[in-house]
C-alpha positions in Angstrom: -11.6 -23.5 5.0 -14.1 -24.0 8.0 -17.2 -22.4 7.0 -17.5 -20.6 10.5 -14.2 -18.8 10.1 -13.8 -18.3 6.3 -10.8 -16.2 5.4 -9.8 -16.0 9.1 -9.6 -19.7 9.5 -6.0 -21.0 10.5 -6.1 -23.1 7.3 -6.0 -20.1 5.2 -2.9 -18.2 5.8 -1.4 -18.3 2.1 -4.7 -16.9 0.7 -5.0 -14.2 3.5 -1.5 -13.1 2.9 -2.3 -12.7 -0.8 -5.4 -10.6 -0.1 -3.4 -8.5 2.5 -0.7 -7.8 0.0 -3.4 -6.7 -2.5 -5.1 -4.7 0.1 -1.7 -3.1 1.0 -1.1 -2.0 -2.4 -4.6 -0.6 -2.7 -3.8 1.3 0.5 -0.8 2.8 -1.0 -2.5 3.7 -4.2 -5.1 5.6 -2.4 -2.7 7.5 0.0 -0.7 8.5 -3.2 -3.9 9.7 -4.7 -4.8 11.8 -1.8 -1.4 13.4 -1.9 -1.8 14.2 -5.6 -5.2 15.3 -5.4 -4.2 17.6 -2.6 -1.5 19.1 -4.9 -3.8 19.5 -7.9 -6.3 21.1 -5.8 -4.1 23.8 -4.6 -1.9 24.5 -7.6 -4.2 25.2 -10.7 -4.9 28.7 -11.8 -7.4 30.1 -14.1 -11.1 30.6 -14.6 -11.7 27.0 -15.5 -9.9 25.5 -12.6 -12.3 26.1 -9.9 -14.8 23.4 -10.5 -11.8 20.9 -10.9 -10.5 22.2 -7.6 -13.8 21.8 -5.7 -14.2 18.2 -7.3 -10.7 17.3 -6.1 -11.2 18.6 -2.7 -14.4 16.5 -2.3 -12.7 13.4 -3.7 -9.6 13.9 -1.3 -12.1 12.9 1.6 -13.4 9.8 -0.3 -10.1 8.6 -1.2 -8.8 9.0 2.3 -11.7 7.1 3.6 -10.9 4.3 1.3 -7.4 4.2 2.6 -8.8 4.0 6.1 -11.2 1.2 5.0 -8.2 -0.8 3.4 -5.9 -0.2 6.3 -8.8 -1.5 8.8 -9.4 -4.6 6.7 -5.6 -5.2 6.5 -5.6 -5.4 10.4 -8.6 -7.4 10.5 -7.0 -10.0 8.3 -4.0 -10.2 10.7 -1.8 -7.9 8.6 0.1 -4.9 9.5 -0.6 -1.7 8.0 2.8 -0.3 6.9 4.5 3.0 7.8 5.5 5.7 5.5 9.1 4.4 5.1 7.4 1.7 2.8 5.9 4.2 0.5 7.0 4.1 -3.2 5.3 6.6 -5.5 3.9 5.3 -8.9 1.5 8.1 -10.1 3.8 10.1 -12.4 0.6 11.0 -14.3 -0.7 13.1 -11.4 2.3 15.2 -10.9 1.7 18.9 -11.3 1.7 20.2 -14.8 4.3 22.5 -16.0 2.0 25.4 -16.3 -0.6 26.0 -13.5 -3.3 26.7 -15.9 -3.0 23.3 -17.6 -6.2 22.0 -16.2 -6.5 19.3 -19.0 -3.3 17.6 -17.6 -4.8 17.5 -14.2 -8.1 16.1 -15.5 -6.3 13.3 -17.8 -4.1 12.6 -14.5 -7.3 11.9 -12.6 -8.8 9.8 -15.2 -5.6 7.6 -15.4 -5.6 7.3 -11.6 -9.2 6.3 -11.4 -8.9 3.8 -14.2 -5.8 2.3 -12.4 -7.9 1.9 -9.4 -10.7 0.4 -11.1 -8.5 -2.3 -12.9 -6.9 -3.1 -9.6 -9.9 -3.4 -7.6 -11.5 -5.5 -10.0 -8.7 -7.9 -9.6 -9.3 -7.8 -5.7 -13.0 -8.5 -6.3 -12.0 -11.6 -8.5 -9.3 -12.9 -5.9 -11.7 -12.7 -3.1 -14.6 -14.1 -4.8 -15.9 -17.3 -2.9 -13.0 -16.8 -0.3 -13.5 -13.5 1.3 -17.0 -11.8 1.0 -16.4 -9.1 3.4 -13.3 -7.7 1.7 -15.1 -8.5 -1.6 -18.1 -6.2 -0.7 -15.9 -3.5 0.8 -14.0 -3.3 -2.5 -17.1 -3.4 -4.5 -18.3 -0.4 -2.8 -15.0 1.4 -3.2 -15.1 0.4 -6.9 -18.5 2.1 -7.4 -16.9 5.5 -6.0 -13.9 5.1 -8.3 -16.3 4.5 -11.3 -18.1 7.6 -10.4 -15.1 9.7 -9.9 -13.8 8.7 -13.4 -17.0 9.3 -15.0 -17.0 13.0 -13.6 -13.8 13.7 -14.9 -14.4 12.2 -18.3 -17.4 14.6 -18.5 -15.0 17.4 -17.6 -12.7 16.4 -20.5 -15.6 16.0 -23.0 -16.6 19.5 -22.1 -13.0 20.7 -22.7 -12.6 19.0 -25.9 -15.8 20.3 -27.1 -14.8 23.8 -26.3 -11.4 23.1 -28.1 -9.6 23.5 -24.9 -8.2 20.0 -24.6 
């Protein structure tokens, strides 16, 4: 690796491809989360749903921003951002609940999604350590957002549990 070019050096195609592959999966995770959060910010009913809806509406914009950051970094690393025909859903836990008043289902789904993102983004941080500080810094910032989202929804769940709703 030439210090002047780092991950972009001609000598680093394998490592760059590995990182692009990881960023592509992260991109799809964010896109799927946006779809699921839209669904779960529209479908819920009931008096307890409003705060969850508002939080998800705010998170949609952040998650979309994360997807855009991943896409831009894929391009910067000489990758190609995939089109919609390559999308394969994975987030069964974020599907709408059977009953639109089942807010606990939504909360648990968000916690699971954020936990998955946290685990995967931590792997990207490890893979980029000492190799691609730009990607690493970007993913660290995104990881911070995901940890905040999870913490917020864990608080919602604790409140529901304390009230005997969850």
